[in-house]
C-alpha positions as CSV (number, residue, x, y, z in Angstrom):
1,M,154.1,187.0,44.9
2,D,153.4,190.5,43.6
3,P,155.0,193.5,44.9
4,F,151.8,195.1,46.8
5,T,151.2,191.7,48.5
6,R,154.9,191.7,49.6
7,A,154.4,195.2,50.9
8,L,151.3,194.3,52.8
9,L,153.3,191.3,54.6
10,S,155.9,193.4,55.2
11,F,153.8,196.2,57.0
12,L,152.3,193.3,59.1
13,E,156.0,192.1,60.2
14,T,156.6,195.8,61.1
15,S,153.4,196.1,63.0
16,I,154.2,192.8,65.1
17,G,157.4,194.4,66.2
18,N,155.5,197.7,67.0
19,A,155.7,198.4,70.7
20,N,153.4,201.3,70.2
21,L,150.6,199.1,69.3
22,S,148.6,196.9,71.9
23,P,149.6,193.4,72.5
24,E,146.2,192.4,71.1
25,Q,146.9,194.4,67.9
26,R,150.3,192.8,67.4
27,E,148.9,189.3,68.1
28,Q,146.2,189.9,65.3
29,A,148.8,191.2,63.1
30,A,151.0,187.9,63.5
31,Y,147.7,185.9,63.2
32,I,146.9,187.7,59.7
33,K,150.5,187.1,58.4
34,A,150.4,183.5,59.7
35,S,147.1,182.7,58.0
36,F,148.1,184.3,54.5
37,P,150.1,181.2,53.2
38,V,146.7,179.1,54.0
39,H,144.5,181.0,51.9
40,G,146.8,183.1,49.7
41,N,144.2,185.7,48.7
42,S,145.5,189.3,48.5
43,Y,141.9,190.7,48.8
44,R,141.3,188.8,52.0
45,L,144.6,190.0,53.4
46,M,143.7,193.6,52.6
47,A,140.2,193.2,54.3
48,Q,141.8,191.8,57.4
49,I,144.5,194.7,57.6
50,A,141.6,197.1,57.3
51,A,139.5,195.3,59.9
52,L,142.6,195.1,62.4
53,F,143.1,199.0,62.3
54,N,139.2,199.6,62.6
55,G,139.2,197.6,66.0
56,Q,137.6,194.4,64.6
57,V,138.4,191.2,66.3
58,L,139.9,188.8,64.1
59,I,140.9,185.7,66.1
60,H,137.7,183.9,67.2
61,P,137.9,181.1,69.7
62,S,137.7,177.4,69.0
63,H,134.0,176.0,69.6
64,R,134.2,172.2,70.1
65,G,135.9,172.8,73.9
66,N,132.8,174.8,75.0
67,G,130.4,172.1,73.6
68,L,132.1,169.4,75.7
69,K,131.5,171.0,79.0
70,E,128.2,169.6,79.9
71,G,129.2,166.1,78.6
72,G,126.1,163.5,78.0
73,Q,123.6,166.1,79.2
74,M,123.7,168.1,76.1
75,P,121.1,167.7,73.2
76,V,123.8,166.8,70.6
77,C,124.9,163.8,72.8
78,R,121.1,162.7,73.7
79,D,120.1,162.7,70.1
80,A,123.5,161.7,68.5
81,K,122.3,158.7,66.5
82,Y,119.3,160.7,65.1
83,L,121.6,163.6,64.2
84,Q,123.8,161.1,62.4
85,A,120.8,159.9,60.4
86,I,120.1,163.3,59.2
87,V,123.9,164.0,58.3
88,N,123.5,160.6,56.2
89,D,120.2,161.6,54.8
90,Y,121.6,164.9,53.4
91,H,124.9,163.3,52.3
92,V,126.9,166.0,54.5
93,T,130.5,165.4,54.2
94,P,132.3,167.3,57.2
95,T,135.8,168.7,57.2
96,I,138.4,168.1,59.8
97,S,137.8,171.8,60.7
98,D,134.3,171.0,61.2
99,F,135.1,167.9,63.5
100,E,137.5,169.8,65.5
101,G,135.3,173.1,65.8
102,H,137.8,175.5,64.4
103,P,136.3,179.2,64.1
104,I,134.5,179.6,60.9
105,E,136.4,181.1,58.1
106,L,133.9,181.8,55.1
107,M,137.0,181.9,52.6
108,S,137.4,178.3,53.0
109,I,134.4,177.3,50.9
110,L,134.3,180.3,48.5
111,E,134.1,179.0,44.9
112,P,136.9,180.8,42.6
113,D,134.3,181.2,40.0
114,I,132.0,182.9,42.3
115,E,135.0,185.2,43.7
116,A,135.7,186.2,40.1
117,M,132.4,187.7,39.4
118,V,133.7,191.0,41.2
119,E,136.9,192.7,40.7
120,G,139.1,195.5,42.0
121,A,137.2,197.6,44.6
122,E,134.3,195.5,44.6
123,R,136.2,192.4,45.3
124,F,137.9,194.3,48.4
125,K,134.4,195.3,49.6
126,F,133.3,191.7,49.4
127,H,136.1,190.4,51.4
128,Q,135.3,193.0,54.0
129,A,131.4,191.6,54.0
130,L,133.0,188.1,54.4
131,L,135.0,189.2,57.6
132,K,131.9,190.8,59.0
133,M,129.7,187.8,58.4
134,E,132.3,185.5,59.9
135,K,131.9,187.4,63.1
136,K,128.1,186.8,63.0
137,A,128.7,183.2,62.1
138,N,130.9,182.5,65.0
139,E,128.7,184.2,67.4
140,D,125.8,182.1,66.3
141,L,127.9,179.1,66.6
142,A,128.9,180.0,70.1
143,R,125.4,180.5,71.0
144,Y,124.3,177.1,69.5
145,T,127.0,175.4,71.3
146,K,126.0,176.8,74.6
147,K,122.4,175.5,73.9
148,Y,122.9,172.2,72.3
149,G,126.6,171.2,72.7
150,Y,128.9,171.2,69.6
151,H,128.4,169.1,66.8
152,F,130.0,169.6,63.5
153,I,126.7,170.1,61.3
154,L,126.2,173.3,63.3
155,R,129.4,174.8,62.1
156,A,129.0,173.2,58.7
157,G,125.3,174.7,58.0
158,L,126.3,178.1,59.5
159,K,129.2,178.3,57.4
160,Q,127.2,177.6,54.4
161,Y,124.4,179.9,55.2
162,Y,126.6,183.0,56.0
163,L,128.6,182.5,52.8
164,T,125.5,182.4,50.3
165,K,124.2,185.3,52.3
166,T,127.3,187.3,51.6
167,V,127.4,186.2,48.0
168,A,123.7,187.0,47.5
169,E,124.2,190.5,48.9
170,N,127.4,191.5,47.1
171,I,127.5,189.5,43.9
172,N,125.0,189.8,41.1
173,F,123.9,186.6,39.2
174,L,121.4,188.8,37.0
175,R,122.7,189.9,33.7
176,Q,123.0,193.7,33.1
177,D,120.0,195.5,31.6
178,P,118.7,199.0,31.1
179,R,117.3,199.2,34.6
180,G,121.0,199.5,36.2
181,D,122.7,197.7,38.9
182,Q,120.6,198.8,41.8
183,S,117.6,197.3,40.1
184,R,119.3,194.3,39.5
185,M,120.5,193.9,43.1
186,E,116.9,194.6,44.3
187,A,115.6,192.0,42.0
188,Q,118.2,189.6,43.3
189,K,117.4,190.4,46.9
190,I,113.7,189.6,46.2
191,C,114.6,186.2,44.5
192,Y,117.0,185.3,47.5
193,E,114.6,186.3,50.3
194,A,111.9,184.2,48.7
195,M,114.2,181.1,48.8
196,D,115.4,182.0,52.3
197,D,111.9,182.0,53.6
198,H,110.7,179.0,51.6
199,P,113.7,176.8,50.5
200,H,111.7,174.6,48.4
201,L,109.9,177.0,46.0
202,S,107.8,175.4,43.3
203,D,108.0,175.9,39.6
204,R,104.9,178.0,39.8
205,E,106.4,180.3,42.6
206,K,109.7,180.6,40.7
207,T,107.8,181.8,37.5
208,I,105.6,184.3,39.4
209,L,109.1,185.6,40.9
210,V,110.8,186.0,37.7
211,Q,107.6,187.9,36.2
212,A,107.5,190.1,39.2
213,T,111.2,191.1,39.1
214,N,111.4,191.2,35.3
215,C,114.5,189.3,35.2
216,V,116.0,186.7,32.6
217,P,114.6,183.4,33.8
218,E,117.8,181.6,33.0
219,D,119.6,184.0,35.3
220,A,117.1,183.4,38.2
221,H,117.2,179.8,38.0
222,Q,121.0,179.6,38.1
223,F,121.0,181.8,41.0
224,W,118.4,179.4,42.8
225,S,120.2,176.4,41.8
226,W,123.4,177.7,43.2
227,I,121.8,178.5,46.4
228,E,120.1,175.2,46.7
229,K,123.3,173.2,46.2
230,S,125.3,175.5,48.2
231,R,123.0,175.0,51.2
232,V,122.7,171.4,51.8
233,S,124.5,171.4,55.0
234,Y,122.4,174.4,56.1
235,D,119.2,172.6,55.5
236,A,120.8,169.7,57.5
237,M,121.5,171.9,60.4
238,K,117.9,173.3,60.4
239,A,116.4,169.7,60.4
240,S,118.7,168.9,63.4
241,I,117.9,171.9,65.5
242,S,114.2,171.1,64.8
243,L,115.1,167.7,66.0
244,M,116.9,168.7,69.2
245,N,113.9,171.4,69.9
246,R,111.3,168.6,70.1
247,P,109.2,168.6,73.3
248,R,110.3,165.6,75.5
């Protein structure tokens, strides 16, 4: 472990025992310290500490218990066999955390190769963005669970959606060119929003987008391919919600 990370963990230990901090802050400091051996990422550790002292909430409630309150009356129970068929069709493999309804942590599905595309201060900002998106993801999951009941496809889908959204907004897949970083990010934003609105873009539509954004076709197709393969559970979640929203 590097000296800087040791210093951060020592700071957390001091915060946990600091009677001048609120009980909630001390509890969250303990949570951050306990979670570090699980993820082992110093940038996430820095982002969590910054969030803690900016007043953000980092401990999100479990979701599965909330979805069990209404029992068999909930849509996830009513449509259980159809939801399982969707899961099978999309070849979704849920994790233990998905089954148990743990709070969403986007770091759990972040690919090392993707994280490695940013360094230093930019990686720290990226992890700050991940924490903010985790809050939104857990709020959405709580809302869906209240409406439909808890099902692992809701957690798995939101996890993928918010991770890919955060990556698309903070990490550029398009190679550098004379237009500068801002133009590259704007071009990628157009490519992302097009696929977000229409997940199954045709080859002709992709060609038009490449020409409109003036980016290298290989880069744009690499970006779209990553989005497609990283959103299988999200697509299954959308199909599941559409099923549960059908008029009866």
